[in-house]
Backbone as a ProteinNet text record, in pm:
[ID]
protein_1_A
[PRIMARY]
MEEISMKSTRHKFSITNKVGRVAWGITYVILFKPFKPRFLRKWRTFILRLFGAKASWNCNISASARIWAPWNLEIGEFATIGPYVDCYNQGFITIEKNATISQKSYLCASSHDYTSKYHNLYLDPIIIKEKAWVAADSFIGPGVTIGEGVVVGARAAVFKDVDPWTVVGGNPAKFIKKREILD
[TERTIARY]
3671.4	3664.5	3728.7	3830.5	3887.9	3810.1	3810.6	3747.6	3799	3692	3725.6	3672.4	3758.8	3701.5	3606.5	3501.7	3438.5	3499.6	3585.3	3644.7	3736.2	3776.1	3852	3762.7	3638.2	3533.7	3522.5	3555.1	3508.8	3578.9	3492.9	3553.1	3608.1	3717.5	3820.6	3793.6	3664.5	3619.4	3757.2	3781.5	3852.4	3803.7	3916.5	3873	3777.4	3811.3	3748.1	3564.3	3565.9	3444.7	3382.7	3430	3367.5	3330.1	3411.4	3381.1	3275	3292.9	3175.3	3040.2	3028.7	2908.7	2847	2948.1	2901.6	2841.2	2926.7	2862.6	2731.3	2705.5	2600.1	2491.7	2500	2393.8	2372.9	2428.7	2401	2310.4	2357.5	2299.7	2166.1	2153.7	2015.8	1925.1	1948.1	1856.5	1810	1894.8	1872.9	1822.2	1890.8	1852.5	1781.3	1753.1	1700.2	1578.3	1569.8	1470.8	1332.3	1366.5	1263.7	1181.3	1231.9	1164.2	1117.3	985.2	909	815.5	756.6	657.7	743.8	661.4	704	781.5	724.8	770.8	907.2	970.5	1077	1208	1134.3	1238.1	1371.8	1365.8	1483.3	1576	1548.3	1614.7	1682.7	1599.7	1676.3	1783.3	1738.1	1852.7	1970.1	1963.3	2052	2151.8	2071.3	2158.1	2249.9	2177	2261.6	2342.2	2355	2449	2563.7	2550.6	2635.9	2736.5	2701.6	2772.1	2787.6	2805.4	2851.2	2758	2628.2	2532.3	2523.9	2516.4	2511.5	2331.9	2263.6	2117.5	2059.7	1976.7	1895.3	1814.4	1837.4	1726.9	1588	1546.5	1417.1	1389.7	1457.8	1432.3	1355.5	1286.4	1202	1261.6	1327.5	1331.5	1289.6	1198.3	1140.7	1222	1159.8	1233.7	1242.8	1179	1194.5	1293.3	1319.6	1426.2	1555.6	1628.5	1733	1850.5	1955.8	2071	2190.7	2265	2377.2	2502.7	2505.8	2627.6	2594.7	2550.7	2518.7	2623.2	2754.4	2854.3	2864.3	2765.7	2768.9	2635	2554.5	2418.8	2439.3	2361.3	2351	2205.7	2125.8	1972.6	1948	1855.2	1849.8	1726.1	1682.4	1569.7	1449.6	1368.4	1206.7	1208	1338.1	1328.8	1288.2	1223.2	1177.7	1229.2	1283.1	1268.5	1180.8	1098.7	972.8	995.8	889.6	889	970.1	1037.4	1085.3	1175.6	1220.6	1334.5	1427.6	1519.1	1648.1	1750.3	1830.3	1938.2	2057.8	2098.4	2207.4	2324.5	2384.6	2466.5	2594.4	2663.2	2812.6	2886.4	2794.2	2860.5	2768.1	2798.7	2739.3	2601	2510	2368.5	2350	2296.6	2248.4	2100.1	2017.8	1893.3	1868.4	1825.1	1809.8	1693.1	1706.4	1578.6	1441.5	1352.7	1204.5	1179.4	1283	1268.8	1200.1	1144.1	1064.8	1100.1	1137.2	1166.8	1072.3	958.2	852.2	870.4	773.5	790.4	822.4	919.9	974.3	1070	1102.8	1191.9	1344.7	1428	1573.3	1643.1	1732.2	1845.2	1976.5	2035.6	2153.5	2272.9	2371.6	2478.6	2617	2610.5	2714.6	2666	2759.5	2717.3	2847	2846.5	2959	2993	3122.5	3166.2	3164.8	3034.6	3006.8	3094.9	3172.9	3293.8	3415	3435.6	3540.6	3525.4	3637.4	3626.7	3623.9	3655.3	3656.1	3516.6	3443.1	3311.8	3361	3451.3	3484.3	3363.9	3369.6	3249.9	3304.7	3217.4	3234.8	3106.5	3166	3069.7	3027.1	2909.8	2858.7	2762.2	2770.4	2681.5	2546.8	2447.6	2314.1	2277.1	2202.4	2181.5	2038.6	1943.3	1828.2	1794.5	1768.6	1742.3	1635.3	1643.2	1506.1	1395.7	1299.1	1145.6	1124.5	1202.4	1185.9	1094.2	1022.3	959.1	988.5	1042.2	1045.9	934.3	832.3	740.3	742.1	646.6	675.1	732.9	808.3	875.6	958.7	1021.9	1101.1	1255.9	1312.9	1459.3	1550.3	1632.6	1737.7	1856.9	1930.7	2044.8	2172.7	2308.8	2411.7	2440.7	2492.1	2545.1	2414	2299.7	2192.1	2166.8	2129.6	2083	1939.7	1862.8	1713.2	1705.4	1665.4	1679.1	1561.5	1568.3	1487.2	1336.5	1253.8	1100.2	1051.8	1143.4	1095.5	1012.2	943.4	845.6	876.7	922.1	963.5	816.4	752.1	646.9	644.2	548.4	556.5	610.9	677.6	757	851.8	910	972.7	1136.5	1203.7	1354.1	1430.8	1495	1594.4	1740.4	1778.5	1918.9	2000.9	1908.5	2004.2	1956.4	2019	1961.6	1844	1772	1633.5	1636.3	1602.3	1584.5	1490.9	1540.7	1445.2	1310.1	1200.2	1057	991.9	1021.7	974.9	891.8	821.5	757.7	800.3	860.6	894.9	839.9	835.1	783.5	835.8	803.3	823.8	952.7	995.1	1108.7	1187.2	1278	1353.9	1255.7	1282	1199.6	1228.9	1108.7	1092.9	1025.6	1060.7	988.8	828.8	756.7	601.8	554.5	584.1	528.7	631.7	618.3	684	576	637.1	564.3	532.2	440.2	380.5	318.6	335.5	267.4	156.7	17.4	-90.9	-128.9	-108.1	-144.2	-49.9
-4315.3	-4384.5	-4264.6	-4326.1	-4226.1	-4187.5	-4053.6	-4016.4	-4078.5	-4114.4	-4184.1	-4117.5	-4076.6	-4014.8	-4120.6	-4094.9	-4188.9	-4203.7	-4109.9	-4114	-4244.7	-4302.1	-4430.4	-4538	-4510.8	-4644.5	-4676.6	-4614.7	-4635.4	-4752.5	-4842.1	-4968.7	-4913.1	-4986.2	-4940.4	-5025.8	-4997	-5087.5	-5033.3	-5150.7	-5113.2	-5045.3	-4966.1	-4880.8	-4965.4	-5098.3	-5156.4	-5185.6	-5199.8	-5223.7	-5088.2	-4970.3	-4839.3	-4809.5	-4831.4	-4796.7	-4905.1	-5016.1	-5116.7	-5053.5	-5007.2	-4983.2	-4829.7	-4781.3	-4623.8	-4683	-4772.8	-4805.8	-4896.8	-4973.1	-5064.8	-4936.6	-4853.6	-4742.8	-4687.8	-4654.4	-4574.4	-4675.9	-4791.2	-4913.7	-4923.3	-4939.2	-4960.5	-4864.5	-4740.3	-4637.7	-4624	-4662.9	-4635.1	-4773.2	-4890.8	-5016.5	-5108.4	-5108.6	-5210.3	-5164.6	-5078	-5008.5	-4987.3	-4916.2	-4867.7	-4972.1	-5104.1	-5205	-5299.3	-5248	-5319	-5417.7	-5437.1	-5548.6	-5681.1	-5785.5	-5913.8	-5992.7	-5948.8	-6028.9	-5970.1	-5871.8	-5831.2	-5882.8	-5988.2	-6039.2	-6110.1	-6155.1	-6205.7	-6083.2	-5970	-5849.7	-5814.4	-5795.4	-5756.5	-5873.3	-5992.4	-6096.6	-6083.5	-6050.3	-6030.7	-5918.9	-5805.8	-5697.7	-5728.2	-5784.6	-5861.1	-5928.7	-6022.3	-6120.5	-6039.3	-5935.2	-5855	-5796.5	-5797.8	-5733.2	-5827	-5973.2	-6059.7	-6156	-6133.9	-6209.6	-6348.8	-6433.8	-6580	-6590.1	-6553.4	-6569.4	-6641.5	-6749	-6831.9	-6764.1	-6788.5	-6737.3	-6738.2	-6848.1	-6874.9	-6783	-6699.9	-6637.7	-6505.3	-6443.4	-6340.2	-6240.1	-6130	-6008.6	-5903	-5825.6	-5719	-5599.7	-5504.3	-5411.4	-5295.5	-5323.3	-5210.7	-5252	-5381.9	-5451.1	-5372.8	-5335.2	-5273.1	-5349.7	-5375.6	-5474.6	-5396.1	-5404.1	-5336.2	-5374.3	-5501.3	-5544.3	-5682.2	-5661.4	-5767.4	-5908.4	-5868.7	-5964.5	-6029.9	-6008.9	-6091.3	-6134.7	-6170	-6245.1	-6365.3	-6466.1	-6583.6	-6605.3	-6642.4	-6662.4	-6775.9	-6882.9	-6998.5	-6999.1	-7123	-7127.3	-7118	-7026.2	-7023.8	-6914.4	-6896.5	-6793	-6656.6	-6589.4	-6454.9	-6339.3	-6238.9	-6118.6	-6023.9	-6001.2	-5908.7	-5777.6	-5709.8	-5559.8	-5495.9	-5390.7	-5301.1	-5391	-5499.2	-5571.8	-5508	-5499.6	-5423.5	-5523.6	-5563.8	-5655.2	-5596.6	-5554.3	-5490.1	-5616.8	-5621.7	-5735.2	-5690.6	-5625.9	-5608.2	-5743.1	-5821.1	-5986.3	-6051.6	-6180.5	-6258.7	-6280.1	-6301	-6346.3	-6460.1	-6581.8	-6669.6	-6724.3	-6714.1	-6745.9	-6866.1	-6984	-7102.4	-7130.8	-7212.8	-7241.6	-7262.5	-7177.5	-7182.2	-7127.4	-7036.8	-6949.5	-6822	-6768.7	-6611.8	-6536.6	-6424.7	-6301.1	-6216.8	-6184.8	-6095.7	-5948.4	-5871.2	-5732.3	-5659.5	-5554	-5476.7	-5547.5	-5679.6	-5748.8	-5661.7	-5716.1	-5635.3	-5761	-5766.3	-5872.9	-5808.8	-5809.6	-5734.9	-5817.4	-5845.6	-5940.4	-5877.8	-5765.9	-5711.5	-5625.2	-5600	-5534.2	-5449.3	-5389.3	-5344.4	-5407.1	-5434.3	-5497.8	-5399.1	-5419.4	-5300	-5331.2	-5438.7	-5458.1	-5394.8	-5345	-5283.2	-5123.1	-5079.4	-4908.3	-4852.1	-4935.3	-4857.5	-4913.1	-4994.4	-5021.9	-5100.8	-5178.5	-5234.2	-5294.4	-5279.8	-5347.4	-5504.1	-5591	-5710.1	-5764.3	-5858.3	-5930.9	-6059.9	-6088.5	-6226	-6268.3	-6363.3	-6415.9	-6466.7	-6451.7	-6491.8	-6600.1	-6705.4	-6835.9	-6835.5	-6836.8	-6874.3	-7006.4	-7109.5	-7239.1	-7253.9	-7376.2	-7398.2	-7397	-7369.5	-7361.8	-7275.3	-7201.1	-7103.2	-6986.6	-6915.5	-6797.3	-6703.7	-6590.2	-6462.4	-6384.5	-6389.4	-6297.3	-6150.5	-6065.3	-5919.7	-5838.3	-5765	-5652.8	-5731.4	-5836.9	-5916.8	-5878.5	-5885.1	-5843	-5977	-5992	-6121	-6075.7	-6094.1	-6018.5	-6090.7	-6048.5	-6105.4	-6232.8	-6325.2	-6452.8	-6565.6	-6520.9	-6605.7	-6726.5	-6835.1	-6935.4	-6978.1	-6936.5	-6975.9	-7117.2	-7220.8	-7378.5	-7394.9	-7508.8	-7556.2	-7538.3	-7476.4	-7496.6	-7402.2	-7330.3	-7249.7	-7128	-7081.5	-6968.2	-6854.9	-6763.1	-6650.1	-6540.2	-6540.3	-6456.3	-6308.4	-6233.3	-6107.5	-6029	-5922.6	-5806.3	-5904.2	-6024.1	-6086.3	-6025.4	-6045.3	-6007	-6116.5	-6185.2	-6294.5	-6274.5	-6315.7	-6279.7	-6409	-6538.2	-6658.3	-6754.8	-6857.2	-6962.4	-7013	-7059.5	-7112.4	-7248.4	-7346.9	-7496.4	-7522.2	-7618.7	-7644.6	-7689.3	-7640.6	-7695.8	-7634.1	-7511.5	-7449	-7313	-7281.9	-7138.4	-7053	-6920.7	-6855.4	-6719	-6634.7	-6510.5	-6416.8	-6278.2	-6191.7	-6112.1	-6063.8	-5967	-5988.3	-6051.4	-6158	-6256.9	-6327.5	-6441	-6559	-6635	-6725.5	-6842	-6976.8	-7084.4	-7063.2	-7086.9	-7105.6	-7237.7	-7316	-7464.3	-7501.2	-7634.1	-7695.5	-7681.9	-7669.4	-7673.5	-7790.9	-7798.1	-7938.1	-7885.9	-7960.4	-7936.2	-8042.9	-7994.9	-8088.3	-8160.1	-8073.5	-8127.2	-8191.2
-1688	-1823.6	-1919.8	-2007	-2096.9	-2212.6	-2255.3	-2361.9	-2496.1	-2578.2	-2691.1	-2809	-2905.6	-3031.6	-3124.5	-3169.5	-3257.2	-3397.7	-3433	-3551.4	-3552.7	-3451.1	-3450.6	-3458.6	-3479.1	-3478.5	-3612.7	-3699.4	-3850.6	-3901.2	-3977.1	-4034.8	-4186.1	-4204.3	-4320	-4425.9	-4504.8	-4610.4	-4734	-4823.4	-4930	-5024.8	-5104.3	-5198.9	-5327.8	-5344.5	-5450.2	-5384	-5261.7	-5200.5	-5195.8	-5176.5	-5186.3	-5350	-5431.7	-5582.4	-5609.5	-5576.3	-5617.4	-5544.9	-5427.9	-5368.5	-5429.5	-5477.8	-5564.6	-5687.9	-5771.8	-5898.9	-5876.1	-5771	-5747.9	-5721.6	-5633.3	-5590.2	-5702.9	-5813.7	-5944.9	-6000.9	-6034.3	-6127.6	-6046.7	-5910.1	-5852.2	-5904.2	-5879.3	-5918.3	-6065.7	-6140.5	-6279.2	-6370.8	-6317.5	-6408.6	-6302.9	-6161.1	-6083.2	-6045.9	-5975	-5894.1	-5983.4	-6095.2	-6178.9	-6254.9	-6260	-6306	-6227.3	-6203.6	-6100.7	-6146	-6265.7	-6302.9	-6255.5	-6201.5	-6161.9	-6287.2	-6425.5	-6525.8	-6564	-6489.1	-6500.2	-6409.4	-6339.1	-6214.4	-6291.7	-6391.1	-6464.9	-6501.8	-6527.8	-6544.6	-6432.4	-6307.2	-6191.2	-6134.5	-6159.5	-6131.8	-6217.2	-6350.2	-6433	-6382.1	-6333.7	-6265.3	-6174	-6064.4	-5945.9	-5992.1	-6079.2	-6111.2	-6174.2	-6247.7	-6284.1	-6182.2	-6061	-5957.3	-5865.7	-5904.5	-5823.2	-5747.7	-5731	-5663.3	-5725.3	-5628.2	-5679.4	-5673.8	-5785.8	-5779.9	-5887.1	-5846.8	-5943.9	-6040.3	-6154.6	-6252.9	-6205.3	-6108.4	-6073.6	-5964.8	-5909.2	-5772.5	-5795.9	-5707.3	-5713.6	-5627.9	-5674.3	-5598.1	-5623.4	-5530.8	-5551.9	-5588.8	-5682.3	-5729.4	-5610.1	-5512.6	-5390.9	-5279.5	-5300.6	-5187.6	-5219.2	-5085.7	-5078.6	-5054	-5129.3	-5104.6	-5118.4	-4996.3	-4976	-5071.8	-5082	-5164.5	-5239.1	-5339	-5413.7	-5427.4	-5420.6	-5416.1	-5294.9	-5200.7	-5062.6	-5045.8	-5163.3	-5167.4	-5241.9	-5180.9	-5251.1	-5230.4	-5350	-5322.1	-5408.6	-5365.3	-5459.3	-5536.3	-5598.5	-5680.3	-5606	-5667.4	-5613.9	-5490.1	-5432.8	-5302.7	-5381.7	-5244.6	-5257.1	-5158.5	-5212.5	-5128.5	-5152.7	-5074.5	-5083.1	-5087.4	-5105	-5123.2	-4989.9	-5016.5	-4892.7	-4800	-4846.4	-4759.7	-4767.8	-4653.2	-4635.5	-4613.4	-4706.3	-4705.3	-4650.4	-4560.5	-4533.2	-4504.6	-4618.4	-4619.4	-4629.7	-4540.2	-4526.5	-4501.7	-4423.5	-4431.8	-4517.8	-4565.7	-4667.1	-4595.7	-4696.2	-4656.8	-4750.2	-4732.8	-4801.2	-4803.8	-4899.4	-4895	-4976.3	-4915.8	-4975.1	-5051.5	-5131.4	-5241.4	-5141.8	-5209.9	-5171.6	-5011.2	-4984.4	-4870.9	-4896.1	-4835.3	-4824	-4740.4	-4784.8	-4694.2	-4716.6	-4618	-4660	-4642.6	-4656.4	-4698.6	-4569.3	-4593.6	-4471.3	-4364.8	-4401.4	-4310.5	-4329.6	-4230.2	-4232.8	-4195.3	-4283	-4260.9	-4256.9	-4120.3	-4092.3	-4062.7	-4158.8	-4133.6	-4072.2	-3997.6	-3933.9	-3804.3	-3722.6	-3595.4	-3552.6	-3426.5	-3387.9	-3233.8	-3208.7	-3087.4	-2975	-2900.3	-2786.3	-2676.1	-2662.2	-2570.8	-2581.5	-2713	-2748.5	-2725.6	-2708.9	-2692.4	-2830.4	-2912.8	-3050.5	-3131.6	-3075.7	-3136.6	-3276.7	-3274.5	-3412.5	-3480.5	-3599.5	-3690.2	-3722.7	-3715.5	-3744.7	-3837.7	-3912	-4014.7	-3986	-3979.2	-3929.4	-4031.3	-4107.1	-4215.3	-4167.4	-4238.7	-4194.8	-4308.9	-4266	-4361.4	-4311.6	-4441.2	-4418.7	-4506.9	-4414.2	-4504	-4561.2	-4643	-4745.3	-4667.4	-4747	-4720.2	-4582.8	-4527.6	-4429.2	-4485	-4386	-4402.9	-4298.2	-4340.5	-4241.4	-4282.7	-4196.6	-4217.4	-4228.4	-4229.2	-4253.4	-4127.6	-4160.2	-4058.6	-3948.8	-3998.2	-3897.2	-3899.4	-3808.5	-3794.2	-3768.1	-3872.6	-3843.1	-3830.2	-3696.3	-3679.3	-3726.4	-3704.9	-3753.3	-3702.9	-3782.5	-3752.9	-3712.3	-3749.9	-3734.6	-3845.8	-3801.6	-3906.8	-3876.2	-3967.5	-3962	-4034.8	-3954.9	-4000.6	-4105.9	-4158	-4262.1	-4210.1	-4296.7	-4280.3	-4157.8	-4103.8	-3993.5	-4045.1	-3950.8	-3967.7	-3858.1	-3914.9	-3810.6	-3823	-3711.3	-3707.5	-3714.1	-3803	-3809.8	-3706.4	-3725.6	-3638.3	-3527.6	-3567.3	-3452.2	-3470.5	-3365.6	-3376.1	-3361	-3430.5	-3417.3	-3409.8	-3275.1	-3240.9	-3225.4	-3235.6	-3215.3	-3309.9	-3337.4	-3437.4	-3403	-3503.2	-3478.8	-3552.2	-3463.2	-3501	-3604.3	-3705.9	-3819.7	-3781.2	-3860.2	-3858.6	-3717.8	-3682.6	-3549.4	-3608.1	-3531.6	-3538.8	-3424.2	-3448.7	-3353.1	-3359.2	-3253.9	-3280.4	-3161	-3154	-3050	-3041.4	-2947.1	-2943	-2811.5	-2777.8	-2880.9	-2920.7	-3045.7	-3072.7	-2994	-2956	-2890	-2950.1	-2902.7	-2950.8	-2922.9	-3034.5	-3022	-3026	-3126.2	-3151.1	-3285.2	-3281.7	-3401.1	-3510.9	-3628.2	-3754	-3834.4	-3851.1	-3904.8	-4057.6	-4161.5	-4274.6	-4296.3	-4300.3	-4302.7	-4435.7	-4535.4	-4641.4	-4759.1
[MASK]
+++++++++++++++++++++++++++++++++++++++++++++++++++++++++++++++++++++++++++++++++++++++++++++++++++++++++++++++++++++++++++++++++++++++++++++++++++++++++++++++++++++++++++++++++++++++

């Protein structure tokens, strides 16, 4: 097998993207992260919207959530991104209304092609549908759609689409049961 320099595996982000991420990083530290009280959620939404996020004024994004690129984020009404969620959105991430991403979860909308000798970066969007709940410390991989009403159990790792109104858990996540709303 030929020797490959990892120098050639780097993705070429545009200058606009790089400058935007630097500006966002500074803004995040100064104007987003320090504003922790829940009543300042609209301030955090305002800052995200300045950087191109499509964020409902009624969403709730924790000050400790890490968002890689606000311009690649769409979040609907009454949707929540909890404390210490890592939203690694090199690719686009959509969180529809009334969906919840619980603390310490990791949403990763990109990966590398392990079949390529250059490990080319690819971007693959994540969609979290309405009324879904991604429980604590879960991982959602690139290209995954979490169906409407799904519950992803705590610490689950999801690498494939999840059918609506189901409960999944484990690593890799597997079907546990249908979700029923009893009241």
